[in-house]
C-alpha positions in Angstrom: -22.6 -10.5 22.6 -19.4 -8.0 21.4 -19.6 -4.7 22.6 -18.3 -3.8 19.4 -20.6 -1.7 17.0 -21.4 -3.8 14.6 -22.2 -7.2 16.9 -23.8 -5.0 19.2 -26.1 -4.0 16.5 -26.6 -7.1 15.5 -27.6 -8.4 18.8 -30.0 -5.8 19.3 -32.3 -6.9 16.3 -31.6 -10.4 17.3 -32.7 -10.2 20.9 -35.8 -8.6 19.6 -36.7 -11.4 17.9 -36.5 -13.5 21.2 -37.9 -10.9 24.1 -34.5 -10.4 25.3 -31.8 -8.0 26.6 -28.5 -8.7 24.9 -25.5 -9.1 27.7 -22.4 -7.1 25.9 -19.1 -8.3 26.8 -15.2 -7.7 25.5 -14.2 -11.5 25.8 -16.4 -11.9 22.6 -14.6 -8.9 20.4 -12.7 -9.3 17.3 -8.8 -9.8 17.4 -6.8 -6.8 18.7 -4.9 -5.4 15.8 -2.5 -3.8 18.0 -1.1 -0.8 15.4 -2.7 -1.9 12.9 -6.4 -0.9 14.5 -8.0 2.0 11.8 -4.9 1.4 9.1 -5.2 0.6 5.9 -4.9 -3.1 4.4 -1.6 -1.4 2.6 0.1 -0.4 5.7 -1.1 -3.5 7.2 0.8 -6.0 4.3 3.7 -3.4 5.2 4.0 -3.6 8.4 3.7 -7.1 9.5 5.6 -8.5 12.0 5.5 -12.4 10.9 4.5 -14.8 8.1 0.8 -14.6 7.7 -1.9 -17.3 5.8 -1.8 -17.1 2.2 -4.5 -14.5 0.9 -5.0 -13.0 4.7 -3.0 -9.5 5.8 -3.5 -10.1 9.1 -4.2 -13.8 9.9 -0.6 -15.0 11.1 0.5 -18.5 10.8 1.6 -19.3 14.1 -0.9 -19.1 17.2 0.7 -17.4 19.4 2.4 -14.8 16.8 1.1 -11.4 16.8 0.8 -9.8 13.0 1.4 -6.6 14.3 3.2 -4.5 17.3 0.5 -4.7 20.5 -2.2 -6.9 18.3 -3.5 -10.3 20.1 -1.9 -13.6 18.6 -4.9 -16.5 18.5 -3.5 -17.9 21.8 -4.4 -14.8 23.2 -8.1 -14.9 22.2 -8.2 -18.5 23.0 -7.2 -17.6 26.7 -9.9 -14.9 26.4 -12.4 -17.3 25.4 -11.8 -20.3 26.9 -12.5 -18.1 29.9 -15.7 -17.1 28.9 -16.8 -20.2 27.7 -15.8 -21.8 31.4 -18.4 -19.0 32.7 -20.9 -19.4 30.1 -21.2 -23.1 30.3 -21.6 -23.1 34.4 -24.0 -20.4 34.5 -26.8 -21.8 32.3 -28.7 -24.6 30.9 -30.9 -22.1 28.4 -30.2 -21.7 24.7 -27.3 -19.3 24.3 -27.7 -17.3 21.3 -23.8 -15.6 20.8 -23.4 -12.4 18.8 -19.4 -12.1 17.8 -16.6 -11.6 14.6 -14.7 -14.1 12.2 -11.5 -14.4 13.8 -13.1 -14.9 17.6 -15.7 -17.0 16.0 -12.9 -19.6 14.1 -11.5 -20.4 18.0 -14.7 -20.2 19.6 -15.6 -23.0 17.7 -12.2 -25.0 18.4 -13.2 -24.7 21.9 -16.1 -25.9 21.6 -15.6 -28.9 19.8 -12.4 -29.0 22.1 -9.6 -29.0 19.4 -6.0 -28.6 20.7 -4.8 -24.9 20.0 -1.7 -26.3 17.8 -4.4 -27.1 15.3 -5.3 -23.6 14.8 -2.2 -23.5 12.7 -2.8 -25.8 10.2 -6.8 -24.9 10.4 -9.6 -22.3 10.4 -13.3 -22.8 11.3 -14.1 -19.5 9.9 -17.3 -16.8 10.7 -19.1 -15.4 8.3 -20.9 -12.0 7.7 -24.6 -12.6 8.7 -23.8 -16.7 9.5 -25.7 -18.5 11.3 -23.7 -21.6 13.4 -25.5 -23.7 16.0 -23.3 -25.1 18.7 -25.5 -28.3 20.4 -24.6 -30.8 23.3 -26.3 -33.8 23.3 -27.5 -36.1 26.1 -23.9 -37.4 26.2 -21.9 -34.8 26.1 -20.9 -34.8 23.2 -20.4 -31.3 21.7 -21.7 -30.8 17.8 -21.6 -28.4 15.3 -25.1 -28.8 13.5 -24.5 -26.1 11.6 -21.9 -23.8 10.6 -22.2 -20.6 8.7 -25.7 -20.9 7.6 -27.2 -18.3 4.9 -30.4 -20.6 4.1 -32.6 -17.8 5.9 -31.3 -15.2 3.8 -33.3 -17.0 0.0 -36.0 -15.4 0.4 -34.5 -12.0 1.1 -32.7 -12.1 -2.1 -35.5 -12.8 -4.4 
């Protein structure tokens, strides 16, 4: 799990259901927004350093751009997650539950599928608050996203 408070709290709850102990890592943190951390959306709109995706305030159009001074680019997060995934996949054949954040998960999904980083200039596989995604590998080593942002478990809770 990310070691940031929201994800950490979620991981602690989820681990209780599986009688396991969560492992926290900075590798799964959300994008570092540099100077925009803790600032308002208005501040972010007025202080961007590069073009962003339509409808967003901090999602740089280019994987190499940094939306704010001191921020991470998608390529920075890609590098961070590449190392994490290489380590995790080499360490275990067991099922792994990952608790992270929207932007970070979008990069993780593309890494899982083996999609080139440049495609993140044109597409996004977004995470969703409370969403559950299922990533699988078949016997031939093909990687699959069997579910993306599934919220069906919430149906009973919303009644």
